[in-house]
N, C-alpha and C positions, 0 to 999 in steps of 0.2 A: 504494500500500500504506500503510495507516494505522499499522501497528505495534501496540504495546501501549497499551491505554487505561488511564488512571488517573483517579481521582476526587478532588474537593476539596469543601470546604464551600461553594464558590461562586466565581463570577467575581470576580477581584480580591482574594480572601481571602488571608490570609497563607499558607494551605495551597496555594493556586493559585500564588502567587509562588515559594514554595520548590520546588514541583514544576517550574516553568519553569527556575529556577536549576539544579536537579539535571539536567534534560534538557540544558541548555546545557553545564554543566561536565563531565558524563559523556559528552558527544558523542552523545547519543541523539536525533537529530533526528526520528525517526519515532514519537515517543510522542504520543498523542492525549489532550488534557485533556477530562474530562467534568465540567462544573460542576454541582453540586447546589444545592438551596436549603437549606443547612445540613448539618452533619456527620452528623446522625442518618440521613437517607435514604441518604447515601453509605456509611455503615457497614453499613446493612442490605443494600445492594446488593453490597458486598464479601462479607459473610457468605453471601448468597444466590448468589454466583457470577456476578452480572450484570456486574461489573467485577472485574479481578484484583487491583487495588491502589488505595490512596489515601494521601494525605498527611493526617495528623491530629495534633492535639495529644495529649499523653499523658493529660491529664485525661479526654478523650473516650473513649479506647480502653482504658484500664486495666481497667474492668469486663469487657470482652469478652476481654481477654487472660487474666484470671483464670478465665473460663468456658471458655477454650480455643476460642473462636469465631473469634478472630483471632490472627495470629502477627506479632510485631514483628520486622522484619528489619534495622532500623537506626534510630539517632537522629541528628538533624541538629544537635544542640548540640555545642559544642566539647569536652565531656567526657561520659562516661556519666552517666546520671541515676540518682539514688539509688533511685528506685522501680522501675527496670528495670536493675539492675546487670549482668546477663548480656548485655544487648543492646549490641553494639558501635556506636560512632559511625561515621558514613560516612567520616570521616577515617581511622579505624582500618582500615576496609575498603578503603582505597586512594584515596579521593577527597580528596586533600590540600587543606587549607584550607577545606573546605566547612563552612559554617555557615548555618543557616536555621531560626530558632525564633521563636516568638511571645514577646513580652514586654509587660509593662505597667508603668506608672510613675505617680507622682503629679505633677500639674502645677498651676501657679498662673498667674493672669493675668500677661501681660507687664507689667513695671513694678512688680511687687510688691516690697515692701521686703526688704532683706537679712534683716531680723529675721523676717519671715513665712516666707521660704524656709528659714531656719535652724531655725525652730520646727517646720515640717512635716518637714524632714529628720531632726531629732532624734527626733521622734515615730515616724517610719517606722523608723528604725534600732532604736529601743527595741522596737517591735512585732515586727520581724523577728528580734530576739534572744530573744524570749519562747519558752519551751519549748512552750507550747500552740499558739502561732502556727506554729512550725516543724512540729509534728506535723500540724496541720490542712493546711498547705500540702503536706507530703510525702504525705499520704493522697490528695490530689487530683493528685499528680504534678507539682506546681509547685515549682520551685527558685528561691528568692529570690536576687536579685543586689543586695545592699546596696551603697551607694556614695554619694558626695557629689553635690550638684547639678551640680558641674562635670563629674564623671564621666558623669552622665546626659546632660548637654548634648552632650558629645563623642560618646557612644554613639549618641544620636539623630541627630546630624549624619552619622555614618558609615552608619547604617542608611538614612537618607533618600537618601544618594548611591547606596548599593548597590542598594536596591529601586527607586529611580527609574530606574536603568540597566536593570534587568530589565523594568520596565513599558514603557519606551520601546522596548527591543530586541524585545520580543514584542508590541508594539502592543496592550497590554491596555487595554480600555475597560470601564467599568462599565455595566450595563444601565440 
């Protein structure tokens, strides 16, 4: 028995990894991953009823939520997101400690001077504090995580460990 199918934007994508983490932590061993070649075809198949659910980033699905073609049932971030304030986190729904969300950061080559790192960091913090930037990011469903380069380094290290374990435990290989 294959259980419930769920889609993602592709094999090894952040959406795939968070789905596997969810399956593990929720104790749902009989869920079947259906990898797509991008989020758009997966969204269309959820709307069309070919698959019952998918993991997706908020920026991808917000237009479809507004059109009532999709329904968000939970967010995997540690707190509710501003663009979907009525959608509870998976932690609030009983999956304690569950976090799985995509993030992006600015990086520089290893060995870059402290001055270069500081300059990029200050520029990033300035941009993230700008009202227009905040509004643009919010409209896309993106929530900034401002912080120092040290905080980013620690965050990346923790993410590498967490997702490395998920990849190894589920024998995830890229095509």
